[in-house]
C-alpha angles and dihedrals in degrees: 000000000000125000118303135201116284119240089261088067088073090074100083135107112267137171086262095048116021091182094059091217100105118086137165117269130210136152095196101044137050107225124207138161120245093199138016119270118264112242091200132049091227122308121245127151113027129187137160114248130213090268092059094250124126113246116211125198114211108203096181096066110007112251128118117212134196115224125199103233092217107039100023090230111162131216124182108231103168107040130219093248096049128109093269111090108184117358114197103170137008140188139185126238126216091264093054096259117147116227117202132197106215098196111192093036092052092229136131116206136196119211111194123219085255091058100253119141124222127179109235098182144346093185097088117097113220095346113203125136109061133174142163131223104194105300093345121101126207131183135172134205122247095216138093110277089015128161138234108224141189113219127200113217093193090065092237093135143350127268117306118215112233097172136352140191093061117166094222112319125210141164113004140175141190112257130220088264091060094250126124114247120201139163131239105212101194096053097035096238141131119218139182134207135174111262090236091054132259138136112332115232127212109235104175137001133191093049104144113238097332113202098168145027115207138163121226126212090271092058093252118145110237118205110204115213124198105212136108096283096050092231123199117194114202113200128187096220095168095048135031096329094244118163139210127188126212121191103206095187090231106128117220101010108194104180145335140214125203124214130210091269091057095252114147117220106204124200124201125209088191102056105005119224130101124261122199116215116194124212089250091060098255117131138190137179111255091178113017123237123235136141121327090199123336109215119164116027132186144164128218126222092277092053096253109151124223129186133198104224105180097250097036151016110246136192112218106222095200095221127145089239089058110241125181118183119211108226098177141355111241134174113239098347104185118150125033137178131177126227117171110309092342135086120204115209139185122213126205087227088072104266136124111205138185119215119196109214095206098046094035089221128136123205129188115242097176138002138187097050119145110246102323110198127158119040135191137170114257135184115331093013092289116152115241119201137196102228097202100183093051096041093237146120112220137180118223112204122195092246090069136254126067136265117214110226097176135000139181097061122144104220113345111187111170141010134208138177128218124216091272091056097253115150124228127191131193115228103201100188094043092048092230146113113224131196119223111222123213091258092052095258118139125227126186111247097173134003141178093059127148108238101319114204125152117050133192137161120222112183109302094349134084119208130199136175114238099207096186090058096030094230141118118236132186134205130202105238092216103041103020091231110167127216134174107235104179136001139196092040116176096237126135126004120337115279113281095022119115122181136169115223113239116242113268118261113229111248095011126100102249134197117291123254107241112260128169104202128202131202140171120238122213091251091059096256122131124240118210130189105232093194093169091072104020100252142115112232123209118210112198123185112255 
């Protein structure tokens, strides 16, 4: 491993602790960050406000922040505990009001310049792409057979259908010709339609995974693609139709905003942050990327650290400047464990996957599981998964299918094995750690815990993260003796914030269930997912 941040690096403002004064405490372990904290919980819709700042919607947690386009200074404008649950896109009206697409809740909000919130509509299914033309408000639905609607904030009438049959719409904009331009993600196409309605017209096809349609200062239509390369496709729709493709190198672009100088401000749902792309091709990070979670964490035999980060699999570089490299875009990546040159992952969409590090190829081992979360390697190198939604612990052999090791649990979150091959599972809602016996019976190993999640065994000790108390505790496997190892851990939402997760929307990548993972590194240190601030913490014995 390369150099990591010194313990003093823990004293810095983060999204978990704006004061920068709180830090983890442990007498037994030296705690250090392996990457810089993430100032944003992902970055999705972006738009310039009347004050000239760039406003960034953070779908993964709920806030909207204003970013100074020069300094990168960030101010939270729509807080975590406000009425907006999961903003995915935003736009500003002529009077300075902010309009917000609250995707899972199916709501569209208006936030006045004075900071008051008004519900514009709850009749839009999966609202996402949103734009204003003067005082007029338009929004589309990110679903198959979706609609493009005009909404009326004054409540004078219900939604008016402008176009329908969309194959998952997203970020849209009025073009120089006065028409509305919008993407259809599933079919890889860009379309346009008059704002008053009419016959939609196909503008461009073969645009990979388009999540946005924007116009640059030269009047070129820019199709925004969401893949690994961060591709932008510039199309001369008012001339000869010629195209040019730019690979920005920003994985998982979600949206972009263009200022008067022609600079593009790119957001990333995969890694957060904001990247500025100049007309001459130069780029810089205005707000640095990092981890949006992380959730599952692991280390391979060489000590390289990997994190499952909901929308991606990342390699944690372990540098003082805080790099995280995106290896692959995934949907709902949650748990991860290393075995040789392979990483086994769980996805909240119900899959267990194996990713080969050399070939950079994922393959599906199992599908149709109900919210699989924590994962560990059991006997014979077979991945074993906590299937949270089904209350089971299952093994997933390479030959296919699953083997149920235990059933009848309430809310299993993670699994771990000791050196004798015994399996342990954390029961978050019951506040317990259970042991799975060879016959499938469950015995209570530890109880009275506050929301135990991540599990790992180190020698003769078992460790778990008590998320309710934000501390790490250990248990002697032989005597059951309990000891608090570290306190004041930045896991979960910031202190004082309570939020209910919106129900998942079928077919749409939802918000992750909070999970503070644990792993053992080859040098005997512990790795912890500090999902409150977007870092991986290394705990080394003093």
